C-alpha positions as CSV (number, residue, x, y, z in Angstrom):
1,Q,0.0,0.0,0.0
2,V,1.0,3.6,-0.7
3,Q,-0.4,6.6,1.1
4,L,-0.4,10.0,-0.5
5,V,-0.7,13.3,1.4
6,E,-1.3,16.5,-0.5
7,S,-0.8,20.1,0.5
8,G,-1.3,23.4,-1.2
9,G,-4.3,24.6,-3.2
10,G,-6.7,27.3,-2.3
11,L,-8.2,30.5,-3.9
12,V,-6.1,32.6,-6.2
13,Q,-6.9,35.4,-8.7
14,P,-6.5,34.9,-12.4
15,G,-2.9,35.3,-13.4
16,G,-1.7,34.2,-10.0
17,S,0.3,31.2,-8.9
18,L,-0.1,28.3,-6.6
19,R,2.1,25.3,-5.6
20,L,0.8,21.8,-4.9
21,S,2.8,19.2,-3.1
22,C,2.3,15.5,-2.5
23,A,4.3,13.1,-0.3
24,A,4.1,9.3,-0.8
25,S,4.8,6.8,1.9
26,G,4.5,3.0,2.3
27,S,5.7,0.2,0.0
28,I,7.4,2.3,-2.7
29,F,9.5,0.8,-5.4
30,S,12.2,2.7,-7.1
31,I,10.6,2.7,-10.6
32,N,7.3,4.7,-10.5
33,T,5.4,7.6,-11.9
34,M,3.9,10.4,-9.8
35,G,1.8,13.3,-11.0
36,W,-1.5,15.2,-10.9
37,Y,-4.9,14.8,-12.3
38,R,-7.8,17.2,-11.9
39,Q,-11.6,17.1,-12.0
40,A,-13.9,20.1,-12.5
41,P,-17.6,20.0,-11.6
42,G,-19.5,18.0,-14.2
43,K,-16.4,16.8,-16.0
44,E,-14.3,13.7,-16.0
45,R,-11.0,13.5,-14.2
46,E,-8.2,14.5,-16.6
47,L,-4.4,14.4,-16.7
48,V,-2.5,17.5,-15.7
49,A,1.1,16.3,-15.6
50,T,3.1,13.3,-14.7
51,I,6.8,12.6,-14.0
52,T,8.7,9.3,-13.8
53,N,11.5,8.5,-11.4
54,G,13.8,9.2,-14.3
55,D,12.3,12.8,-14.6
56,W,10.5,12.1,-17.9
57,T,7.6,14.5,-17.9
58,N,4.2,14.6,-19.6
59,Y,1.8,17.6,-19.6
60,A,-1.7,18.2,-20.8
61,D,-1.7,20.7,-23.7
62,S,-3.8,23.1,-21.7
63,V,-1.1,23.6,-19.0
64,K,2.1,23.5,-21.1
65,G,4.2,26.5,-20.5
66,R,2.3,27.5,-17.4
67,F,2.7,24.5,-15.0
68,T,5.9,22.7,-14.0
69,I,6.1,19.4,-12.3
70,S,9.1,18.2,-10.3
71,R,9.9,15.5,-7.9
72,D,12.4,14.5,-5.1
73,N,13.1,10.8,-5.4
74,A,14.9,10.7,-2.0
75,K,11.8,12.1,-0.3
76,N,9.2,10.5,-2.5
77,T,7.5,13.9,-3.1
78,V,6.1,15.5,-6.2
79,S,5.3,19.2,-6.7
80,L,3.3,21.1,-9.2
81,Q,4.1,24.8,-9.7
82,M,1.1,26.5,-11.3
83,N,1.6,29.9,-12.9
84,S,-0.6,32.2,-15.0
85,L,-3.7,30.4,-13.5
86,K,-7.0,30.7,-15.4
87,P,-10.6,30.3,-14.2
88,E,-10.7,27.1,-16.3
89,D,-8.0,25.6,-14.0
90,T,-10.5,25.5,-11.2
91,A,-10.9,21.9,-10.1
92,V,-10.1,19.4,-7.4
93,Y,-6.5,18.3,-8.0
94,Y,-5.5,14.7,-7.2
95,C,-2.1,13.4,-6.5
96,Y,-1.4,10.2,-8.6
97,F,1.1,7.4,-7.9
98,R,1.7,4.4,-10.2
99,Q,4.1,1.5,-9.9
100,Y,4.5,-2.0,-11.3
101,S,5.1,-5.1,-9.3
102,G,3.7,-8.1,-11.2
103,R,0.8,-5.8,-12.1
104,D,0.0,-2.1,-12.2
105,Y,-0.8,-0.4,-8.9
106,V,-2.4,3.0,-8.9
107,Y,-3.0,5.2,-5.9
108,W,-4.8,8.5,-5.5
109,G,-4.6,11.3,-2.9
110,Q,-7.7,12.7,-1.3
111,G,-7.8,15.8,-3.5
112,T,-7.2,19.4,-2.9
113,Q,-9.4,22.3,-4.2
114,V,-7.9,24.9,-6.5
115,T,-10.2,27.9,-7.3
116,V,-9.2,30.6,-9.7
117,S,-11.5,33.6,-9.4
118,S,-11.5,37.3,-9.0
């Protein structure tokens, strides 16, 4: 089992910045992927960004150039720096952790609200 604890989020004006962090603990293997998904009201959960333990990153087109994902493998943490936030970025953001050990294991954080509004 892997536990994920998120921090950050909140209310910010359009054009502002926020930083989300997530710490993983438990039975963690060295090869894994961490990242963030989000879900807005009435919409499906969607990818925001992911990063592998080798620092290979993947971003949704809607956040490229504005969001930056990073991780600390020694601490098993992942962060998402969100700049130039837009009202359409408003959603619940979920930390994501995936690793393989005979089969895929996927874990989710509890979610943190990000609201972009004036």
